[in-house]
C-alpha positions as CSV (number, residue, x, y, z in Angstrom):
1,M,-61.7,-13.4,10.9
2,A,-60.1,-14.2,7.5
3,A,-60.4,-12.0,4.4
4,S,-61.5,-15.0,2.4
5,S,-64.0,-17.8,3.1
6,Q,-63.2,-21.4,3.2
7,G,-64.2,-21.8,-0.4
8,G,-61.5,-19.3,-1.6
9,R,-63.9,-16.6,-2.5
10,P,-63.5,-13.2,-0.8
11,N,-65.4,-12.5,2.4
12,T,-67.2,-9.4,0.9
13,D,-68.7,-8.3,4.3
14,L,-65.2,-7.9,5.6
15,W,-63.9,-6.2,2.4
16,H,-66.7,-3.6,2.6
17,L,-65.0,-2.5,5.8
18,I,-61.4,-2.6,4.6
19,V,-61.6,-1.0,1.1
20,P,-62.6,2.5,2.2
21,Y,-59.5,2.9,4.3
22,L,-57.3,2.6,1.0
23,K,-58.8,5.9,-0.3
24,K,-56.8,9.0,0.0
25,P,-58.4,11.9,1.8
26,T,-59.7,14.8,-0.3
27,P,-57.3,17.8,-0.2
28,L,-58.8,20.8,1.5
29,P,-60.2,23.7,-0.5
30,L,-57.4,25.9,-1.9
31,S,-54.7,23.7,-0.4
32,R,-53.0,23.3,-3.8
33,A,-51.9,19.9,-2.8
34,P,-49.6,17.9,-5.2
35,R,-51.5,16.4,-8.1
36,S,-50.6,13.0,-6.9
37,A,-52.9,13.6,-3.8
38,I,-56.0,13.3,-6.1
39,R,-54.8,9.9,-7.7
40,Q,-56.1,6.6,-6.3
41,G,-53.5,4.1,-7.3
42,D,-54.0,1.8,-4.4
43,L,-57.7,1.5,-5.0
44,C,-57.3,1.1,-8.7
45,S,-54.8,-1.8,-8.3
46,L,-57.2,-3.4,-5.8
47,A,-60.0,-3.3,-8.3
48,L,-58.0,-5.5,-10.6
49,V,-57.9,-8.4,-8.1
50,C,-61.2,-10.0,-8.8
51,R,-64.7,-9.2,-9.8
52,A,-66.1,-9.5,-6.2
53,I,-63.6,-7.0,-4.8
54,N,-64.0,-4.7,-7.9
55,S,-67.6,-4.3,-7.2
56,I,-66.7,-2.9,-3.7
57,A,-63.8,-0.8,-4.9
58,E,-65.9,0.8,-7.8
59,R,-68.4,2.1,-5.3
60,V,-65.7,3.7,-3.1
61,L,-63.9,5.1,-6.1
62,Y,-66.9,6.7,-7.7
63,T,-69.0,8.0,-4.8
64,T,-66.8,11.0,-4.8
65,I,-64.7,11.9,-7.8
66,I,-61.9,14.4,-8.1
67,T,-60.4,14.7,-11.6
68,D,-58.3,17.1,-13.6
69,K,-58.9,14.8,-16.7
70,L,-62.6,15.2,-17.3
71,P,-62.3,13.9,-21.0
72,L,-60.8,10.8,-19.6
73,L,-63.6,10.3,-17.1
74,F,-66.2,10.7,-19.8
75,R,-64.4,8.6,-22.5
76,N,-66.4,5.4,-21.8
77,I,-69.7,7.2,-20.9
78,A,-71.6,5.4,-23.7
79,S,-70.7,1.9,-22.4
80,A,-72.8,0.0,-19.8
81,S,-69.7,-0.4,-17.6
82,G,-69.0,3.3,-17.8
83,R,-72.5,4.3,-16.8
84,R,-72.6,1.6,-14.0
85,R,-69.6,3.2,-12.3
86,L,-70.8,6.8,-12.6
87,A,-74.2,5.8,-11.2
88,H,-72.6,5.7,-7.8
89,T,-71.3,9.3,-8.0
90,R,-72.7,11.8,-5.4
91,R,-70.0,14.5,-5.5
92,L,-67.9,15.6,-8.7
93,L,-64.9,17.9,-8.1
94,I,-63.5,19.1,-11.4
95,E,-60.1,20.7,-11.5
96,Y,-58.4,22.3,-14.4
97,S,-55.1,20.8,-15.8
98,P,-51.8,21.8,-14.2
99,S,-50.4,25.2,-15.3
100,L,-47.5,25.7,-17.6
101,Q,-44.2,26.3,-16.0
102,T,-43.4,29.9,-16.7
103,T,-40.4,30.6,-14.4
104,S,-36.7,30.1,-15.6
105,P,-35.7,26.5,-14.8
106,S,-32.8,25.6,-12.5
107,Y,-29.5,24.2,-13.9
108,K,-30.4,20.7,-12.6
109,T,-33.8,20.9,-14.5
110,L,-32.0,21.9,-17.7
111,L,-29.7,19.0,-17.5
112,K,-32.5,16.6,-16.8
113,S,-35.2,17.9,-19.3
114,G,-33.3,19.3,-22.2
115,G,-35.0,21.1,-25.0
116,E,-38.4,21.5,-23.3
117,A,-36.8,23.3,-20.3
118,W,-34.5,25.5,-22.5
119,A,-37.6,27.0,-24.2
120,R,-38.5,28.7,-20.8
121,V,-35.1,30.4,-20.4
122,G,-35.3,34.2,-21.0
123,Q,-39.1,34.3,-21.6
124,N,-40.5,37.8,-21.7
125,L,-43.9,38.7,-20.1
126,G,-45.7,38.9,-23.5
127,G,-44.4,35.5,-24.6
128,I,-45.5,33.9,-21.4
129,K,-49.0,35.3,-21.7
130,V,-49.2,34.0,-25.3
131,K,-48.2,30.5,-24.2
132,I,-50.7,30.6,-21.2
133,A,-53.5,31.7,-23.6
134,K,-52.6,28.9,-26.1
135,Q,-52.7,26.3,-23.2
136,C,-56.1,27.5,-22.2
137,I,-57.5,27.5,-25.8
138,E,-56.3,23.8,-26.0
139,E,-57.8,22.8,-22.7
140,N,-61.1,24.7,-23.4
141,G,-61.5,22.8,-26.6
142,Q,-60.8,19.4,-24.8
143,L,-63.5,20.3,-22.2
144,Q,-65.9,21.4,-25.0
145,S,-65.4,18.1,-26.8
146,A,-65.9,16.2,-23.5
147,L,-69.3,17.7,-23.0
148,E,-70.5,17.1,-26.6
149,W,-72.6,14.2,-25.6
150,V,-74.6,16.5,-23.3
151,A,-75.5,18.8,-26.3
152,M,-76.5,15.7,-28.3
153,D,-78.8,14.1,-25.6
154,M,-79.6,16.0,-22.4
155,G,-81.7,13.2,-21.1
156,M,-78.6,11.0,-21.0
157,V,-77.2,13.2,-18.2
158,G,-79.8,11.9,-15.7
159,R,-79.2,8.3,-16.8
160,V,-75.4,8.6,-16.3
161,F,-75.4,10.6,-13.0
162,P,-78.8,9.8,-11.3
163,K,-77.4,10.4,-7.8
164,L,-75.0,13.4,-8.3
165,E,-75.8,16.0,-5.6
166,A,-72.8,18.4,-5.8
167,V,-70.5,19.7,-8.4
168,A,-67.4,21.9,-7.7
169,T,-64.9,23.5,-10.0
170,A,-61.3,24.6,-9.1
171,S,-61.9,23.9,-5.4
172,I,-58.4,22.6,-4.6
173,Y,-56.3,24.7,-6.9
174,G,-58.5,27.9,-7.2
175,K,-57.2,30.6,-9.6
176,E,-53.7,29.2,-9.1
177,D,-51.8,31.5,-11.6
178,N,-54.7,33.6,-12.9
179,R,-54.3,32.0,-16.3
180,W,-58.0,31.9,-17.2
181,R,-58.1,35.7,-16.6
182,I,-55.2,36.1,-19.0
183,Y,-57.0,33.8,-21.4
184,Q,-60.2,36.1,-21.2
185,N,-58.1,39.1,-21.8
186,H,-56.4,37.4,-24.8
187,L,-59.7,36.7,-26.4
188,T,-60.8,40.3,-26.0
189,E,-57.6,41.7,-27.4
190,S,-57.0,39.3,-30.2
191,R,-60.6,39.1,-31.3
192,E,-60.1,35.4,-32.4
193,A,-63.7,34.6,-33.3
194,M,-63.5,30.8,-33.3
195,A,-61.7,30.8,-29.9
196,Y,-64.3,33.2,-28.4
197,F,-67.2,31.0,-29.7
198,A,-65.5,28.0,-28.3
199,S,-65.2,29.6,-25.0
200,S,-68.8,30.6,-24.9
201,D,-70.0,27.3,-26.1
202,C,-68.0,25.4,-23.4
203,I,-69.6,27.5,-20.7
204,M,-73.1,26.8,-22.1
205,R,-72.4,23.1,-22.4
206,F,-71.4,23.0,-18.8
207,F,-74.5,25.0,-17.8
208,M,-76.6,22.5,-19.7
209,F,-74.9,19.6,-18.0
210,V,-75.5,20.8,-14.4
211,N,-79.1,21.9,-15.3
212,A,-79.9,18.4,-16.4
213,L,-78.6,16.6,-13.3
214,P,-81.8,15.3,-11.5
215,S,-80.4,15.2,-8.0
216,L,-78.2,18.3,-8.0
217,R,-78.3,20.4,-4.9
218,Q,-75.1,22.5,-5.1
219,L,-72.9,24.0,-7.6
220,C,-69.6,25.7,-6.3
221,V,-67.2,27.6,-8.5
222,R,-63.8,28.8,-7.2
223,N,-62.4,30.2,-10.5
224,P,-65.2,32.3,-12.2
225,N,-63.0,33.1,-15.1
226,G,-62.7,29.4,-16.2
227,P,-65.0,27.8,-18.7
228,F,-66.7,25.7,-16.0
229,S,-68.5,28.6,-14.3
230,V,-71.8,30.3,-14.0
231,P,-72.8,32.0,-17.3
232,Q,-72.5,35.8,-17.0
233,N,-75.5,38.0,-17.5
234,T,-78.2,35.4,-18.1
235,H,-81.8,36.5,-17.5
236,A,-84.5,34.5,-15.7
237,T,-87.1,35.4,-18.4
238,Q,-85.1,33.6,-21.0
239,A,-83.1,30.9,-19.0
240,P,-84.3,27.5,-17.8
241,P,-85.3,27.0,-14.2
242,V,-82.5,26.4,-11.6
243,N,-83.4,24.0,-8.8
244,Y,-80.0,24.0,-7.0
245,D,-77.9,26.4,-5.0
246,R,-75.1,28.2,-6.7
247,T,-72.0,29.6,-5.0
248,I,-69.1,31.6,-6.4
249,H,-66.0,31.7,-4.2
250,Y,-63.8,34.7,-5.0
251,S,-60.3,35.5,-3.8
252,A,-58.9,38.5,-2.2
253,D,-57.8,39.9,-5.5
254,L,-61.4,40.4,-6.7
255,D,-61.7,41.2,-10.3
256,E,-65.3,40.4,-11.1
257,V,-68.2,38.1,-9.8
258,Y,-71.0,36.9,-12.2
259,V,-74.6,37.6,-11.9
260,P,-77.4,35.4,-13.2
261,W,-80.2,38.1,-13.2
262,G,-83.5,36.9,-11.6
263,K,-81.9,33.8,-10.1
264,P,-80.4,33.4,-6.6
265,I,-76.7,33.3,-6.3
266,R,-74.2,33.1,-3.4
267,W,-70.9,35.0,-3.3
268,T,-68.4,33.8,-0.7
269,S,-65.1,35.5,0.1
270,D,-61.9,33.4,0.4
271,A,-59.9,36.3,1.7
272,P,-57.6,35.5,4.6
273,S,-59.2,36.2,7.9
274,N,-56.5,38.6,9.0
275,M,-56.7,40.8,6.0
276,P,-58.2,44.3,6.9
277,W,-61.9,44.3,6.6
278,Q,-61.7,47.7,5.1
279,F,-60.1,46.4,2.0
280,V,-62.2,43.3,1.6
281,G,-65.5,45.0,2.2
282,E,-64.8,48.1,0.1
283,S,-63.5,45.9,-2.9
284,L,-66.8,44.0,-2.9
285,A,-68.9,47.1,-2.6
286,Q,-67.0,48.6,-5.6
287,E,-67.7,45.4,-7.6
288,I,-71.4,45.8,-6.8
289,D,-71.3,49.4,-8.0
290,R,-69.7,48.2,-11.2
291,I,-72.4,45.6,-11.8
292,Q,-75.1,48.2,-11.1
293,N,-73.6,50.7,-13.5
294,I,-73.6,48.0,-16.3
295,R,-77.2,47.2,-15.5
296,R,-78.1,51.0,-15.6
297,D,-76.5,51.5,-18.9
298,K,-78.0,48.4,-20.6
299,A,-81.5,49.1,-19.3
300,A,-81.6,52.2,-21.5
301,Y,-81.9,50.1,-24.6
302,D,-82.5,46.4,-23.6
303,P,-85.9,45.6,-22.2
304,R,-84.6,42.4,-20.5
305,W,-82.8,44.7,-18.0
306,Q,-85.9,46.6,-17.2
307,D,-88.1,43.5,-16.4
308,P,-88.6,43.1,-12.6
309,R,-88.4,39.4,-13.0
310,N,-84.6,39.9,-13.8
311,G,-83.7,41.5,-10.5
312,L,-80.6,41.1,-8.4
313,D,-80.9,38.2,-5.9
314,V,-77.6,37.6,-4.1
315,E,-76.5,36.3,-0.7
316,I,-73.0,37.5,0.3
317,Y,-70.7,35.9,3.0
318,C,-67.9,38.3,3.4
319,S,-66.0,39.6,6.4
320,T,-62.6,39.3,8.1
321,A,-61.3,39.5,11.6
322,G,-58.7,42.1,10.7
323,A,-59.2,45.9,11.1
324,L,-57.1,49.1,10.8
325,E,-57.8,52.0,13.1
326,V,-56.2,55.4,13.7
327,A,-53.9,54.9,16.7
328,K,-54.5,58.4,18.2
329,A,-56.3,58.3,21.5
330,G,-60.0,59.2,21.2
331,E,-60.5,58.8,17.5
332,E,-62.9,56.2,16.1
333,E,-62.2,56.7,12.4
334,I,-61.7,53.6,10.3
335,V,-59.1,54.0,7.6
336,L,-59.7,52.6,4.1
337,Q,-56.8,50.5,3.2
338,R,-57.4,49.3,-0.4
339,H,-54.0,47.5,-1.2
340,P,-53.9,43.8,-0.3
341,G,-50.2,43.9,0.5
342,W,-50.8,46.4,3.3
343,S,-48.5,47.1,6.2
344,P,-49.7,49.3,9.2
345,L,-48.2,52.8,9.3
346,P,-46.9,54.4,12.4
347,D,-50.2,56.3,13.1
348,F,-52.3,53.1,12.6
349,K,-52.9,50.0,14.6
350,A,-54.3,46.7,13.7
351,R,-56.8,44.9,15.9
352,R,-58.9,41.7,15.7
353,M,-62.6,42.1,15.3
354,P,-64.8,39.4,17.2
355,V,-67.4,37.6,15.2
356,E,-70.3,39.6,16.6
357,E,-68.8,42.9,15.4
358,Q,-68.2,41.3,11.9
359,R,-71.9,40.4,11.8
360,K,-73.0,44.0,12.6
361,L,-70.7,45.4,9.9
362,A,-71.8,42.9,7.3
363,A,-75.4,43.5,8.0
364,G,-74.8,47.3,7.8
365,F,-73.1,47.0,4.4
366,G,-76.0,44.8,3.2
367,N,-78.7,47.1,4.3
368,N,-77.0,50.1,2.6
369,V,-76.3,48.3,-0.7
370,Q,-79.9,46.8,-0.8
371,T,-81.5,50.2,-0.1
372,E,-79.5,51.9,-2.9
373,S,-80.3,49.0,-5.4
374,R,-84.0,49.2,-4.6
375,E,-84.1,53.0,-4.9
376,D,-82.6,52.6,-8.5
377,F,-84.2,49.3,-9.7
378,G,-87.1,48.3,-7.6
379,E,-88.2,46.4,-4.6
380,Q,-87.5,43.0,-6.3
381,D,-83.8,43.3,-5.5
382,R,-82.6,41.3,-2.7
383,I,-79.0,41.7,-1.2
384,R,-78.2,39.9,2.1
385,W,-74.7,40.4,3.6
386,F,-73.5,38.0,6.3
387,A,-70.2,37.4,8.1
388,S,-67.9,34.8,6.7
389,P,-67.9,32.6,9.9
390,D,-71.7,32.1,9.4
391,M,-71.2,30.6,5.9
392,P,-73.3,27.4,5.6
393,V,-71.5,24.0,5.0
394,C,-71.0,23.5,1.4
395,V,-72.2,20.0,0.3
396,A,-69.7,20.2,-2.7
397,Y,-66.8,19.9,-0.2
398,V,-68.1,17.8,2.7
399,S,-70.4,14.7,2.9
400,K,-73.3,14.6,5.2
401,E,-71.0,13.0,7.8
402,G,-68.3,15.6,7.4
403,R,-67.6,18.8,9.5
404,T,-66.1,22.2,9.1
405,E,-63.2,23.6,11.0
406,G,-62.2,27.3,11.0
407,H,-62.7,29.9,8.2
408,N,-64.0,28.2,5.1
409,A,-62.1,25.0,5.9
410,V,-63.5,21.5,5.4
411,K,-62.3,18.3,7.0
412,P,-64.0,15.3,5.4
413,R,-64.0,11.8,6.6
414,E,-61.2,9.6,5.2
415,K,-63.6,7.2,3.5
416,D,-65.4,9.8,1.3
417,I,-62.8,11.2,-0.9
418,S,-61.1,11.3,-4.4
419,M,-60.0,9.5,-7.6
420,G,-57.6,9.6,-10.5
421,A,-57.3,7.3,-13.5
422,L,-59.5,4.3,-13.2
423,P,-59.4,0.7,-14.6
424,T,-61.8,-0.2,-17.4
425,A,-64.1,-3.3,-17.0
426,S,-62.1,-5.2,-19.7
427,A,-59.0,-4.9,-17.5
428,L,-60.6,-6.8,-14.6
429,T,-59.7,-10.5,-13.9
430,N,-61.9,-13.3,-12.6
């Protein structure tokens, strides 16, 4: 069968089968693939061939979007052609821009790049943190501006993204270099009022954006410190309804997870499966204690924290297959090993826990934490703790036809993947 008919026009039935194979596969969560892996140069070039093929390529390009240039994606959102393309979108995976290079450059890099690379020679830690904070302030401002149209007309969100079912942030690159935590610390220490306001405003604009999506089923966040996250310490009695699932994926170096009080939230651990369970479980239990202490302190003077409608409703998926035990015969004691860079001592032995044992431990942790929470704050609190292998498939990372493999891994079909810079309608030829 020929790719074009006798009249010289493309055989669209055949091209519908060919075009999806030109799309690069979506990098797996936390794979930190090269940035080139999320660009779709071949499909963008194909979209310039003719209008008939462009209509096919557009659908493949925009059904699932991965972008680290959100302002560019939203640049033509007011035009009919821009809205036509985004109307195909079902999954939107947003990544933050690449991190600054903070390590000293090689001699080869110095010769090639010149002045820009020389500026990184001999940097001290304080100077590096200031540069990282400055980069985050600039990126936050760009993201804030990119969502300005949302604040002006929330009804437009549904018209632009009528089919968008899943949004994920930082799914491929995660925390990367912890720069958004450095940024948050910088705002606290420097007390820059305008930068702090811009950070809060960006978070709220993103919250308005996802809340206005009519078909949204899932929001997944893999860098809670970034501006595209779940707002911290919101209360159900003063927040709009949420009709979609929200998941915060947190790493082994847990610092804090956010709570929308009175609204359901899912916390999922991305800790390596061979890390000792004692460290992972104890770290999260300590974080829950920290959250409850804040709640207890603020309830003394803020009535929102006393309202039973603003309870804690969290579903946790956290366990590992690793365990440390005392090696002496006859002893069952589990040793708490709090440091992530652990190495077994002579009197300890490491063993692998089967999934069923992980389930029992997770359920026990969950029952204990929920009992304590209800004793202090009331029966409205719901805390369910499950083993990581039982985590549901996240629609933000896999299509309906996809499948999961292993611990928190996703292997999508090759046809349902990502995008980079895209051609505009004016660039297309007849």
